[in-house]
NUPA-98769 format. One record per residue: residue number from 0; residue in one letter; x, y, z of N, C-alpha, C in turn. Coordinates in Angstrom, 2 decimals, padded with zeros to 5 digits. Layout:
N
<site NUM,"a",<X,Y,Z>,<X,Y,Z>,<X,Y,Z>>
...
//
This chain:
248
<site 0,"m",<000.68,-001.11,000.10>,<-000.13,-000.06,-000.23>,<000.86,001.33,000.05>>
<site 1,"t",<000.59,002.37,-000.92>,<001.55,003.31,-001.05>,<000.36,004.80,-000.59>>
<site 2,"t",<001.44,005.87,000.08>,<001.42,006.77,-000.01>,<001.29,007.91,-000.68>>
<site 3,"v",<000.44,009.12,-000.66>,<001.01,010.42,-001.17>,<001.82,011.41,-000.57>>
<site 4,"e",<002.30,012.03,-001.06>,<002.80,013.37,-000.50>,<001.85,014.41,000.18>>
<site 5,"p",<001.43,014.90,001.14>,<000.23,015.69,001.55>,<000.17,017.12,000.97>>
<site 6,"t",<-000.61,017.70,000.56>,<-001.08,018.70,000.10>,<-000.73,019.84,001.27>>
<site 7,"n",<-000.68,021.03,001.10>,<-000.45,022.27,001.68>,<-001.68,023.26,002.27>>
<site 8,"d",<-002.77,022.60,001.92>,<-004.00,023.06,002.01>,<-004.04,023.28,003.53>>
<site 9,"e",<-005.45,024.33,004.23>,<-005.60,024.15,005.35>,<-006.05,022.92,006.01>>
<site 10,"h",<-005.86,022.67,007.24>,<-006.54,021.31,007.88>,<-007.58,021.77,008.52>>
<site 11,"r",<-008.81,021.02,008.24>,<-010.01,021.03,008.69>,<-010.25,019.65,009.91>>
<site 12,"l",<-010.53,020.06,011.20>,<-010.52,018.87,011.71>,<-012.15,018.58,011.82>>
<site 13,"i",<-012.03,017.03,011.82>,<-013.27,016.33,011.44>,<-013.46,015.19,012.34>>
<site 14,"h",<-012.80,015.02,013.36>,<-013.03,014.03,014.06>,<-012.49,014.12,015.39>>
<site 15,"d",<-012.70,014.29,016.24>,<-011.87,014.81,017.93>,<-012.60,013.67,018.91>>
<site 16,"i",<-012.18,012.76,019.21>,<-012.87,011.92,020.23>,<-012.09,011.43,021.61>>
<site 17,"e",<-012.51,011.02,022.39>,<-011.58,010.36,023.65>,<-012.27,008.99,023.76>>
<site 18,"l",<-011.52,007.97,023.74>,<-011.87,006.75,024.28>,<-011.56,006.35,025.69>>
<site 19,"m",<-012.64,005.70,025.91>,<-012.76,005.28,027.25>,<-013.35,004.03,027.76>>
<site 20,"d",<-012.45,003.63,028.59>,<-012.64,002.18,029.31>,<-013.77,002.39,030.90>>
<site 21,"v",<-014.85,002.57,030.60>,<-015.77,002.63,031.78>,<-015.55,001.86,033.16>>
<site 22,"k",<-015.02,000.75,033.01>,<-014.85,-000.30,033.79>,<-013.44,-000.10,034.70>>
<site 23,"a",<-012.39,000.50,033.93>,<-011.03,000.93,034.64>,<-011.29,001.88,035.41>>
<site 24,"e",<-010.44,001.67,036.49>,<-010.15,002.71,037.35>,<-009.82,004.51,037.05>>
<site 25,"s",<-008.82,004.21,036.17>,<-008.73,005.66,035.06>,<-009.21,005.26,033.85>>
<site 26,"p",<-010.60,005.87,033.75>,<-011.49,005.41,032.14>,<-010.85,005.76,030.99>>
<site 27,"f",<-009.93,007.12,031.06>,<-009.43,007.47,029.82>,<-008.15,006.44,028.95>>
<site 28,"c",<-008.50,006.43,028.04>,<-007.58,005.71,027.31>,<-006.82,006.25,026.09>>
<site 29,"l",<-007.13,007.07,025.31>,<-006.63,008.07,024.35>,<-007.42,008.93,023.69>>
<site 30,"r",<-007.02,009.82,022.98>,<-007.36,010.94,022.11>,<-007.56,010.45,020.99>>
<site 31,"e",<-008.31,010.35,019.77>,<-007.91,010.52,018.47>,<-008.42,011.82,017.50>>
<site 32,"l",<-007.52,012.15,016.96>,<-008.06,013.44,016.27>,<-007.78,013.10,014.36>>
<site 33,"l",<-008.60,013.65,013.69>,<-008.58,013.51,012.37>,<-008.87,014.52,011.61>>
<site 34,"w",<-007.98,015.09,010.83>,<-008.15,016.35,009.82>,<-007.78,016.15,008.55>>
<site 35,"w",<-008.56,016.88,007.53>,<-008.80,016.66,006.31>,<-008.51,018.13,005.68>>
<site 36,"d",<-007.93,018.20,004.59>,<-007.39,019.38,003.66>,<-008.30,019.66,002.34>>
<site 37,"g",<-009.45,018.59,002.11>,<-009.74,018.84,000.79>,<-009.39,017.78,000.04>>
<site 38,"e",<-008.07,017.30,000.33>,<-007.67,015.86,-000.57>,<-007.13,015.01,000.20>>
<site 39,"d",<-006.62,014.96,001.56>,<-005.74,014.27,002.30>,<-006.41,014.03,003.88>>
<site 40,"c",<-006.17,013.00,004.29>,<-006.42,012.94,005.76>,<-005.35,012.85,006.67>>
<site 41,"f",<-005.45,013.37,007.62>,<-004.13,013.13,008.70>,<-005.05,012.60,010.21>>
<site 42,"y",<-004.03,011.96,010.43>,<-004.57,011.19,012.07>,<-003.44,011.40,012.98>>
<site 43,"l",<-004.07,011.70,014.25>,<-003.12,011.80,015.22>,<-003.68,011.31,016.62>>
<site 44,"q",<-002.84,010.26,017.33>,<-003.21,009.71,018.28>,<-002.52,009.90,019.81>>
<site 45,"s",<-003.07,010.76,020.82>,<-003.18,011.27,021.75>,<-003.27,010.51,023.07>>
<site 46,"t",<-002.32,010.25,023.97>,<-002.38,009.84,025.42>,<-002.91,010.89,026.40>>
<site 47,"t",<-002.85,012.00,025.88>,<-003.11,013.17,026.69>,<-004.62,013.53,026.45>>
<site 48,"r",<-005.63,013.99,027.45>,<-006.84,014.40,027.42>,<-007.20,015.85,027.02>>
<site 49,"k",<-007.83,016.27,025.96>,<-008.45,017.62,025.84>,<-008.46,018.16,026.89>>
<site 50,"p",<-007.81,019.25,026.88>,<-007.91,020.42,027.93>,<-008.96,021.09,027.97>>
<site 51,"p",<-009.71,021.62,028.91>,<-011.10,022.22,029.11>,<-011.06,023.07,028.32>>
<site 52,"e",<-010.20,024.04,028.24>,<-010.24,025.15,027.40>,<-009.19,025.00,026.08>>
<site 53,"e",<-009.22,024.44,025.63>,<-008.26,024.15,024.26>,<-008.72,025.28,023.30>>
<site 54,"d",<-007.90,025.78,022.85>,<-008.48,026.63,021.77>,<-008.10,026.53,020.45>>
<site 55,"e",<-008.42,027.20,019.50>,<-008.33,026.49,017.92>,<-006.88,026.59,017.53>>
<site 56,"e",<-005.96,027.44,018.03>,<-004.47,027.73,017.76>,<-003.65,026.26,018.32>>
<site 57,"t",<-004.03,026.14,019.34>,<-003.27,025.03,020.17>,<-003.84,023.60,019.25>>
<site 58,"r",<-005.05,023.50,019.02>,<-005.37,022.18,018.36>,<-005.02,022.13,017.30>>
<site 59,"s",<-004.68,023.11,016.63>,<-004.40,023.11,015.12>,<-002.84,022.86,014.91>>
<site 60,"a",<-002.61,023.05,016.00>,<-000.77,022.99,016.10>,<-000.34,021.38,016.30>>
<site 61,"l",<-001.67,020.70,016.79>,<-001.29,019.24,016.77>,<-001.66,018.44,015.37>>
<site 62,"s",<-001.91,019.46,014.63>,<-002.01,018.63,013.51>,<-000.55,018.23,012.69>>
<site 63,"l",<000.08,019.36,013.27>,<001.64,018.89,012.90>,<002.47,017.57,013.06>>
<site 64,"d",<001.93,017.12,013.88>,<002.47,015.83,014.32>,<001.87,014.61,014.04>>
<site 65,"a",<000.60,014.93,013.00>,<-000.32,013.96,012.40>,<000.12,013.27,011.36>>
<site 66,"i",<000.14,011.78,010.97>,<000.58,011.06,010.50>,<-000.56,011.32,009.17>>
<site 67,"l",<000.03,010.77,007.82>,<-000.94,010.91,006.54>,<-001.70,009.44,006.66>>
<site 68,"v",<-003.11,009.88,006.32>,<-003.62,008.85,006.17>,<-003.44,008.09,004.69>>
<site 69,"p",<-003.25,006.39,004.09>,<-003.09,006.17,002.73>,<-004.50,006.33,001.84>>
<site 70,"r",<-004.14,007.13,000.84>,<-005.39,007.61,000.00>,<-006.17,006.57,-000.42>>
<site 71,"s",<-005.37,005.03,-000.16>,<-006.32,004.09,-001.03>,<-007.17,003.69,-000.11>>
<site 72,"l",<-007.45,004.23,001.20>,<-008.64,003.65,002.11>,<-009.86,004.40,001.90>>
<site 73,"y",<-009.73,005.33,000.84>,<-011.08,006.13,000.75>,<-011.06,006.64,-001.03>>
<site 74,"q",<-010.06,006.58,-001.55>,<-010.08,006.88,-002.93>,<-009.41,005.61,-004.00>>
<site 75,"i",<-010.35,005.41,-004.45>,<-010.29,003.73,-005.66>,<-010.98,004.28,-006.58>>
<site 76,"a",<-010.90,003.55,-007.96>,<-011.29,003.84,-008.98>,<-012.84,002.88,-008.79>>
<site 77,"p",<-013.99,003.21,-009.09>,<-015.38,002.65,-009.02>,<-015.22,001.38,-009.99>>
<site 78,"p",<-016.00,000.39,-009.62>,<-015.99,-000.84,-010.14>,<-016.99,-000.31,-011.56>>
<site 79,"p",<-016.22,-001.13,-012.78>,<-017.05,-001.06,-014.02>,<-018.31,-001.05,-013.97>>
<site 80,"e",<-019.09,-001.95,-013.16>,<-020.53,-002.32,-013.96>,<-021.08,-001.22,-012.91>>
<site 81,"l",<-020.97,-000.03,-012.03>,<-021.50,001.36,-011.54>,<-021.65,002.06,-012.72>>
<site 82,"i",<-023.07,002.67,-012.69>,<-023.23,003.70,-013.58>,<-022.31,004.80,-013.39>>
<site 83,"r",<-022.02,005.41,-014.54>,<-021.21,006.76,-014.60>,<-022.08,007.90,-014.42>>
<site 84,"a",<-021.56,008.96,-013.71>,<-022.44,010.35,-013.99>,<-021.89,010.74,-015.48>>
<site 85,"h",<-022.86,011.87,-015.84>,<-023.02,012.71,-016.80>,<-022.03,013.50,-016.71>>
<site 86,"e",<-021.04,014.06,-017.89>,<-020.00,015.26,-017.85>,<-020.65,016.21,-018.89>>
<site 87,"p",<-020.74,017.31,-018.71>,<-020.99,017.91,-017.01>,<-021.78,017.61,-016.23>>
<site 88,"l",<-021.68,017.82,-014.91>,<-022.79,017.08,-014.00>,<-023.80,018.47,-014.21>>
<site 89,"p",<-025.05,017.53,-013.83>,<-026.44,018.65,-013.93>,<-026.33,019.50,-012.78>>
<site 90,"r",<-026.62,020.85,-013.01>,<-026.66,021.80,-011.80>,<-027.18,021.19,-010.64>>
<site 91,"d",<-028.01,020.22,-010.40>,<-028.94,019.80,-009.50>,<-028.20,018.68,-008.93>>
<site 92,"s",<-026.78,018.55,-009.24>,<-026.35,016.97,-008.62>,<-025.57,017.52,-007.13>>
<site 93,"y",<-025.37,016.50,-006.67>,<-024.79,016.50,-005.39>,<-023.74,015.59,-005.28>>
<site 94,"v",<-022.73,016.01,-004.79>,<-021.66,014.79,-005.05>,<-021.00,014.81,-003.77>>
<site 95,"k",<-020.99,013.53,-003.19>,<-020.94,012.99,-002.08>,<-019.32,012.29,-002.22>>
<site 96,"v",<-018.33,013.23,-001.33>,<-017.08,012.79,-001.22>,<-016.57,011.97,-000.19>>
<site 97,"g",<-016.39,011.07,000.21>,<-015.55,010.08,000.85>,<-014.79,010.58,002.05>>
<site 98,"v",<-014.71,011.01,003.09>,<-013.74,011.35,003.94>,<-013.78,010.52,005.20>>
<site 99,"m",<-012.61,010.13,006.09>,<-012.35,009.41,006.90>,<-013.25,009.71,008.15>>
<site 100,"c",<-013.72,008.80,008.77>,<-014.26,008.92,010.27>,<-013.99,008.25,011.35>>
<site 101,"n",<-013.12,007.05,011.00>,<-012.25,006.54,011.99>,<-011.09,006.15,011.38>>
<site 102,"f",<-009.97,005.73,011.92>,<-008.78,005.33,011.52>,<-008.03,004.00,012.25>>
<site 103,"y",<-007.58,003.17,011.83>,<-007.05,001.97,012.72>,<-005.73,001.85,012.40>>
<site 104,"p",<-004.35,002.60,012.61>,<-003.62,002.28,012.37>,<-002.94,000.97,012.61>>
<site 105,"e",<-003.22,000.17,013.40>,<-002.63,-001.29,013.55>,<-003.72,-002.18,012.77>>
<site 106,"d",<-004.57,-001.97,012.10>,<-005.34,-002.51,011.19>,<-006.04,-001.76,010.10>>
<site 107,"l",<-005.32,-001.54,009.17>,<-005.48,-000.62,008.05>,<-006.79,-001.20,007.24>>
<site 108,"s",<-007.18,-002.33,007.21>,<-008.26,-003.31,006.66>,<-009.68,-002.61,007.34>>
<site 109,"k",<-009.72,-002.33,008.61>,<-010.87,-001.63,009.31>,<-011.05,-000.36,009.09>>
<site 110,"s",<-010.20,000.40,008.32>,<-009.98,001.71,008.21>,<-010.87,002.04,006.88>>
<site 111,"a",<-011.11,001.17,005.92>,<-011.25,001.99,004.41>,<-012.56,001.77,004.36>>
<site 112,"i",<-012.88,003.23,003.87>,<-014.45,003.28,003.63>,<-014.78,003.35,002.14>>
<site 113,"w",<-014.00,003.43,001.27>,<-014.60,002.85,-000.08>,<-015.71,001.80,-000.07>>
<site 114,"p",<-015.48,000.47,000.49>,<-016.62,-000.34,000.68>,<-017.93,000.16,000.98>>
<site 115,"l",<-017.86,001.14,002.08>,<-019.19,001.59,002.20>,<-019.99,002.41,001.27>>
<site 116,"m",<-018.87,003.12,000.66>,<-019.34,004.24,-000.89>,<-020.34,003.18,-001.66>>
<site 117,"i",<-019.34,002.00,-002.25>,<-019.35,001.31,-003.14>,<-020.83,000.70,-003.08>>
<site 118,"q",<-021.21,000.00,-001.76>,<-022.27,-000.41,-001.05>,<-023.36,000.60,-000.98>>
<site 119,"e",<-023.15,001.56,-000.69>,<-024.18,002.49,-001.10>,<-024.69,002.70,-002.39>>
<site 120,"a",<-023.87,002.93,-003.36>,<-023.78,003.44,-004.61>,<-024.71,002.25,-005.14>>
<site 121,"r",<-024.35,000.43,-004.86>,<-025.19,-000.38,-005.40>,<-026.75,-000.17,-005.03>>
<site 122,"v",<-026.67,000.06,-003.71>,<-028.18,000.22,-003.07>,<-028.87,001.07,-003.81>>
<site 123,"c",<-028.16,002.22,-003.84>,<-029.10,002.90,-005.31>,<-029.14,002.69,-006.51>>
<site 124,"e",<-028.55,002.29,-006.93>,<-028.67,001.73,-008.39>,<-030.03,000.79,-008.09>>
<site 125,"i",<-030.02,-000.22,-007.22>,<-030.96,-000.70,-007.07>,<-032.31,-000.62,-007.05>>
<site 126,"l",<-032.46,000.85,-006.23>,<-033.63,001.79,-005.87>,<-034.02,002.30,-007.37>>
<site 127,"m",<-032.97,002.71,-007.98>,<-033.19,003.33,-009.23>,<-033.89,002.67,-010.37>>
<site 128,"k",<-033.84,001.43,-010.10>,<-034.39,000.48,-011.34>,<-036.00,000.00,-010.62>>
<site 129,"h",<-036.06,000.06,-009.36>,<-037.28,-000.03,-008.58>,<-037.79,001.12,-008.06>>
<site 130,"p",<-038.19,002.42,-008.75>,<-038.64,003.08,-008.17>,<-039.71,003.51,-007.22>>
<site 131,"h",<-039.93,004.00,-006.22>,<-040.96,004.27,-004.87>,<-041.65,005.43,-005.09>>
<site 132,"r",<-042.75,005.90,-005.42>,<-042.99,007.38,-005.70>,<-043.55,007.74,-004.25>>
<site 133,"n",<-043.68,006.86,-003.07>,<-043.55,007.63,-001.97>,<-042.72,006.84,-001.02>>
<site 134,"t",<-041.77,007.61,-000.13>,<-040.85,006.95,000.76>,<-041.40,007.72,001.95>>
<site 135,"l",<-040.32,008.72,002.45>,<-040.31,008.62,003.63>,<-040.81,010.21,004.16>>
<site 136,"s",<-041.20,010.70,005.01>,<-041.52,011.92,005.47>,<-041.17,012.40,006.65>>
<site 137,"d",<-040.78,013.87,006.90>,<-040.30,014.12,008.30>,<-040.08,016.07,008.08>>
<site 138,"a",<-040.87,016.07,008.29>,<-041.03,018.11,008.56>,<-041.24,018.53,010.22>>
<site 139,"v",<-041.05,017.59,011.07>,<-041.56,017.71,012.63>,<-040.81,019.14,012.82>>
<site 140,"k",<-039.30,018.99,012.96>,<-038.53,020.02,013.24>,<-038.59,021.43,012.53>>
<site 141,"k",<-039.19,021.72,011.39>,<-039.74,023.14,011.15>,<-040.86,023.45,011.50>>
<site 142,"g",<-041.74,022.52,012.13>,<-042.80,022.72,012.45>,<-044.07,022.60,011.43>>
<site 143,"a",<-043.78,021.86,010.47>,<-044.62,021.95,008.87>,<-045.57,020.47,009.04>>
<site 144,"l",<-045.40,019.75,009.87>,<-046.26,018.71,009.96>,<-047.22,018.73,011.11>>
<site 145,"p",<-048.36,018.82,010.75>,<-049.49,018.82,012.00>,<-049.86,017.62,012.83>>
<site 146,"r",<-050.06,017.40,014.14>,<-050.27,016.11,014.36>,<-051.25,015.06,013.76>>
<site 147,"a",<-052.21,015.67,013.04>,<-053.35,014.86,012.47>,<-052.66,014.36,011.27>>
<site 148,"d",<-051.33,014.64,010.97>,<-050.69,013.92,009.53>,<-049.85,012.83,010.35>>
<site 149,"i",<-049.66,012.43,011.64>,<-048.82,011.68,012.06>,<-049.38,010.37,011.47>>
<site 150,"k",<-050.27,009.56,011.49>,<-050.61,008.58,010.89>,<-050.31,008.53,009.57>>
<site 151,"s",<-050.58,008.94,008.66>,<-050.71,009.06,007.37>,<-049.22,009.33,007.13>>
<site 152,"s",<-048.29,010.25,007.75>,<-046.67,010.02,007.88>,<-046.16,008.40,007.74>>
<site 153,"l",<-046.56,008.04,009.16>,<-046.33,006.83,009.37>,<-046.55,005.62,008.53>>
<site 154,"d",<-047.62,005.58,007.81>,<-048.01,004.64,006.58>,<-046.97,005.04,005.45>>
<site 155,"q",<-046.91,006.50,005.06>,<-045.92,006.32,004.07>,<-044.32,005.68,004.25>>
<site 156,"i",<-044.16,006.04,005.46>,<-042.77,005.33,005.97>,<-043.00,003.64,005.62>>
<site 157,"k",<-043.76,003.17,006.42>,<-044.12,001.72,006.18>,<-043.97,001.31,004.96>>
<site 158,"q",<-044.91,002.41,004.28>,<-044.63,001.67,002.51>,<-043.27,001.68,001.82>>
<site 159,"g",<-042.53,002.76,002.25>,<-041.13,002.90,001.68>,<-040.34,001.57,002.28>>
<site 160,"i",<-040.56,001.42,003.64>,<-039.82,000.25,004.19>,<-039.94,-001.15,003.58>>
<site 161,"e",<-041.38,-001.25,002.96>,<-041.97,-002.22,002.61>,<-041.32,-002.56,001.20>>
<site 162,"h",<-041.48,-001.56,000.30>,<-040.66,-001.54,-000.77>,<-039.33,-001.89,-000.73>>
<site 163,"i",<-038.35,-001.49,000.11>,<-037.11,-001.66,000.37>,<-036.71,-002.88,000.63>>
<site 164,"d",<-037.68,-003.08,001.64>,<-037.71,-004.90,002.17>,<-037.79,-005.69,001.17>>
<site 165,"g",<-038.90,-005.66,000.20>,<-039.15,-006.07,-001.09>,<-038.00,-006.64,-001.98>>
<site 166,"l",<-037.38,-005.75,-001.86>,<-035.96,-006.02,-002.82>,<-034.88,-006.86,-002.12>>
<site 167,"g",<-035.38,-007.27,-001.11>,<-034.47,-008.18,-000.01>,<-033.18,-007.04,000.87>>
<site 168,"l",<-033.60,-006.04,000.73>,<-032.42,-004.88,001.57>,<-033.24,-004.49,002.67>>
<site 169,"v",<-032.51,-004.15,003.59>,<-032.49,-003.54,005.11>,<-032.12,-002.43,005.18>>
<site 170,"y",<-032.98,-001.15,005.53>,<-032.31,000.43,005.55>,<-031.27,000.66,006.43>>
<site 171,"n",<-031.74,000.10,007.89>,<-031.13,-000.27,009.02>,<-030.95,001.20,009.51>>
<site 172,"d",<-030.94,002.17,009.14>,<-031.01,003.61,009.84>,<-032.04,004.59,009.73>>
<site 173,"i",<-033.66,003.99,010.00>,<-034.47,004.81,009.96>,<-034.21,006.07,010.96>>
<site 174,"n",<-034.17,007.15,010.53>,<-034.08,008.38,011.69>,<-034.59,009.54,010.83>>
<site 175,"p",<-034.92,010.68,011.64>,<-035.52,011.93,011.22>,<-034.81,012.30,010.15>>
<site 176,"r",<-033.47,012.37,010.67>,<-032.36,013.19,009.73>,<-032.24,012.48,008.09>>
<site 177,"n",<-032.74,011.46,007.94>,<-032.46,010.63,006.63>,<-033.81,010.44,005.94>>
<site 178,"i",<-034.90,011.63,006.23>,<-036.11,011.85,005.53>,<-036.05,013.15,005.31>>
<site 179,"l",<-036.16,013.18,003.45>,<-036.39,014.58,003.17>,<-037.35,014.96,002.60>>
<site 180,"f",<-037.83,016.35,002.52>,<-038.58,016.86,000.97>,<-037.69,016.99,-000.24>>
<site 181,"d",<-038.07,016.61,-001.21>,<-037.22,017.12,-002.60>,<-038.13,018.46,-002.93>>
<site 182,"d",<-037.77,019.07,-004.34>,<-038.03,020.12,-004.64>,<-039.90,020.19,-004.90>>
<site 183,"d",<-039.83,018.90,-005.05>,<-041.79,018.79,-005.68>,<-042.38,018.58,-004.26>>
<site 184,"g",<-041.69,018.90,-003.08>,<-042.66,018.18,-001.85>,<-042.93,016.63,-001.91>>
<site 185,"r",<-042.17,015.90,-002.60>,<-042.35,014.70,-002.56>,<-040.92,014.16,-001.28>>
<site 186,"l",<-041.36,013.19,-000.68>,<-040.74,012.28,000.43>,<-039.81,011.48,000.06>>
<site 187,"v",<-038.45,011.64,000.29>,<-037.38,010.81,-000.26>,<-036.38,010.17,000.90>>
<site 188,"v",<-035.97,009.27,000.87>,<-035.16,008.87,001.77>,<-033.57,008.79,001.15>>
<site 189,"i",<-032.97,009.00,002.14>,<-031.26,009.45,001.69>,<-030.34,008.72,002.44>>
<site 190,"d",<-029.28,008.55,002.28>,<-028.19,007.82,003.13>,<-028.14,006.80,003.20>>
<site 191,"f",<-027.84,005.87,002.14>,<-027.78,004.32,002.07>,<-026.48,003.57,002.15>>
<site 192,"d",<-025.89,004.08,003.29>,<-024.25,003.70,003.71>,<-024.48,002.76,004.45>>
<site 193,"s",<-025.59,002.39,005.42>,<-026.04,001.39,006.48>,<-026.99,000.37,005.59>>
<site 194,"c",<-027.36,000.51,004.53>,<-028.31,-000.35,004.01>,<-027.57,-001.85,003.65>>
<site 195,"r",<-028.42,-002.71,003.98>,<-027.60,-004.01,003.61>,<-028.45,-005.08,003.12>>
<site 196,"k",<-027.85,-006.19,002.67>,<-028.84,-007.15,001.93>,<-028.98,-007.99,003.38>>
<site 197,"q",<-030.49,-008.79,003.64>,<-031.01,-009.22,004.38>,<-030.19,-009.98,004.91>>
<site 198,"g",<-029.86,-010.38,006.41>,<-028.85,-011.35,006.77>,<-027.49,-011.08,007.08>>
<site 199,"e",<-027.01,-010.05,006.09>,<-025.44,-010.12,006.07>,<-025.50,-009.24,007.69>>
<site 200,"s",<-023.97,-009.36,007.79>,<-023.41,-008.42,008.96>,<-023.24,-006.87,008.78>>
<site 201,"m",<-023.63,-006.41,010.00>,<-023.75,-005.15,010.12>,<-022.04,-004.76,009.80>>
<site 202,"l",<-021.88,-003.29,009.34>,<-020.46,-002.60,008.88>,<-020.26,-002.09,010.49>>
<site 203,"r",<-018.80,-002.28,010.83>,<-018.46,-001.41,012.01>,<-018.77,000.11,011.92>>
<site 204,"g",<-019.56,000.47,012.75>,<-019.97,002.03,012.88>,<-021.18,002.09,011.96>>
<site 205,"k",<-021.84,001.62,011.42>,<-023.16,001.41,010.42>,<-024.26,000.64,011.35>>
<site 206,"c",<-024.76,000.78,012.41>,<-025.79,000.52,013.14>,<-026.67,000.75,013.27>>
<site 207,"g",<-027.13,002.02,012.55>,<-028.09,003.08,013.11>,<-027.98,004.01,014.04>>
<site 208,"t",<-029.03,004.87,014.27>,<-028.67,006.29,014.89>,<-029.81,005.99,016.10>>
<site 209,"f",<-028.85,006.40,017.56>,<-029.68,006.29,018.71>,<-030.83,007.55,018.61>>
<site 210,"p",<-031.67,007.20,019.11>,<-032.33,006.03,019.80>,<-033.18,005.34,018.62>>
<site 211,"f",<-033.18,005.60,017.57>,<-034.08,004.87,016.46>,<-033.61,003.62,016.02>>
<site 212,"s",<-032.54,003.05,016.57>,<-032.01,001.80,016.23>,<-031.94,000.86,017.60>>
<site 213,"n",<-031.92,-000.31,017.33>,<-031.91,-001.32,018.22>,<-030.66,-001.88,018.21>>
<site 214,"d",<-029.60,-001.02,017.71>,<-028.26,-001.57,018.10>,<-027.78,-003.29,017.20>>
<site 215,"p",<-028.36,-003.56,015.83>,<-028.28,-004.85,015.37>,<-026.90,-005.20,015.07>>
<site 216,"e",<-027.08,-006.55,015.17>,<-025.45,-006.89,014.57>,<-025.48,-007.35,013.24>>
<site 217,"t",<-026.80,-008.02,012.67>,<-027.18,-008.59,011.71>,<-028.15,-007.85,011.09>>
<site 218,"a",<-028.43,-007.36,009.33>,<-029.40,-006.89,008.79>,<-030.73,-007.67,009.04>>
<site 219,"e",<-031.70,-007.34,009.36>,<-033.04,-007.98,009.71>,<-033.95,-006.77,009.82>>
<site 220,"f",<-035.13,-007.53,008.67>,<-036.30,-006.55,008.70>,<-036.83,-005.79,010.00>>
<site 221,"q",<-036.72,-006.45,011.14>,<-037.30,-006.02,012.08>,<-036.31,-004.65,012.89>>
<site 222,"n",<-035.42,-004.74,012.20>,<-034.52,-003.05,012.28>,<-035.27,-002.29,011.94>>
<site 223,"d",<-035.90,-002.24,011.04>,<-036.67,-001.20,009.94>,<-037.78,-000.73,010.71>>
<site 224,"f",<-038.47,-001.55,011.18>,<-040.04,-001.42,011.87>,<-039.83,-001.03,013.12>>
<site 225,"y",<-038.62,-001.41,013.86>,<-038.24,-001.09,015.16>,<-037.71,000.50,014.95>>
<site 226,"g",<-037.14,000.92,013.77>,<-036.87,002.35,013.82>,<-038.44,003.05,013.43>>
<site 227,"v",<-039.06,002.50,012.76>,<-040.69,003.24,012.49>,<-041.17,003.49,013.58>>
<site 228,"e",<-041.26,002.64,014.40>,<-041.82,002.86,015.73>,<-041.33,003.71,016.62>>
<site 229,"k",<-040.10,003.79,016.54>,<-039.33,004.92,017.15>,<-039.67,006.21,016.46>>
<site 230,"i",<-040.00,006.02,015.43>,<-040.26,007.57,014.72>,<-041.46,008.18,015.73>>
<site 231,"r",<-042.52,007.07,015.27>,<-043.68,007.51,015.87>,<-043.89,007.92,016.80>>
<site 232,"e",<-042.89,007.57,018.20>,<-042.77,008.07,019.38>,<-042.23,009.31,019.15>>
<site 233,"w",<-041.03,009.55,018.37>,<-040.57,010.72,018.31>,<-041.49,012.00,017.90>>
<site 234,"m",<-042.54,011.63,017.09>,<-043.27,012.70,016.53>,<-044.18,012.69,017.41>>
<site 235,"e",<-044.85,011.89,018.13>,<-045.96,012.08,019.08>,<-045.48,013.22,020.20>>
<site 236,"e",<-044.15,013.00,020.66>,<-043.23,013.69,021.43>,<-043.32,015.04,021.17>>
<site 237,"r",<-042.76,015.21,019.87>,<-042.45,016.68,019.31>,<-043.29,017.59,018.71>>
<site 238,"i",<-044.53,016.63,018.01>,<-045.20,017.58,017.73>,<-046.63,017.89,018.53>>
<site 239,"p",<-046.98,019.57,018.75>,<-047.74,019.61,019.87>,<-049.22,019.51,019.39>>
<site 240,"r",<-049.89,019.46,020.31>,<-051.32,019.21,020.08>,<-052.16,020.49,019.52>>
<site 241,"e",<-052.86,020.37,018.68>,<-053.86,021.40,018.35>,<-054.59,022.01,019.12>>
<site 242,"i",<-054.87,023.43,019.30>,<-055.50,023.74,020.11>,<-057.15,023.85,019.82>>
<site 243,"d",<-058.19,023.59,020.29>,<-059.40,023.51,020.01>,<-059.96,024.54,020.74>>
<site 244,"w",<-060.29,025.82,019.49>,<-060.71,026.92,020.15>,<-061.81,027.07,020.50>>
<site 245,"t",<-062.87,026.29,020.10>,<-064.19,026.04,020.41>,<-064.45,026.09,021.53>>
<site 246,"l",<-063.48,025.35,022.44>,<-063.75,025.10,023.74>,<-063.57,026.43,024.62>>
<site 247,"y",<-063.04,027.53,024.26>,<-063.05,028.29,024.92>,<-063.99,029.62,024.57>>
//
């Protein structure tokens, strides 16, 4: 596996976490940081905890000691059977760029994100061949969904899930952030990087979103219907009841 010379662009911090062992007397294990400059990723592992008042200048200085992440983990030529995008790209196109979210220097095979992106592309192509006119809905956060529409929204969600399940796929990440309106007011589901064929093992870090996930180890249809039920609970909690002014 080869690496490339890093670019000189400004580094943007994309990942900064502290790993803990809750059963240990001193739970802190290490701190992991990842930077992205638009072309390359850089990784740093520190045995020192993040200071409470760490400023941007101090954090940026840490990137000077970071190691270059091999591009082969997140940039490869796509399989020839995948559909190529038209050139030039249409104006309404969205380009999804693969950016590292985790890096395991002791086992590079666990770090590669290109399998996730190819898996997502394959799922999208299956759905392109079997389009469904009503998938998912979520306008709760904007207050655009009245409480009276909860049942019909859930019916649409179930129809979308049944469509995906009918193709032998499990979406695995039903949550409000993956449900959007398109420009025509149509409901669409996005982000298929957790989608797997029924019975397949879940990918590391792709087991759904708390609290809408049952933290599955394998892709089973019940994962999606668990998420639908959690969406129902979430909407009923977040959408206020309408005031009946005839009572006043």
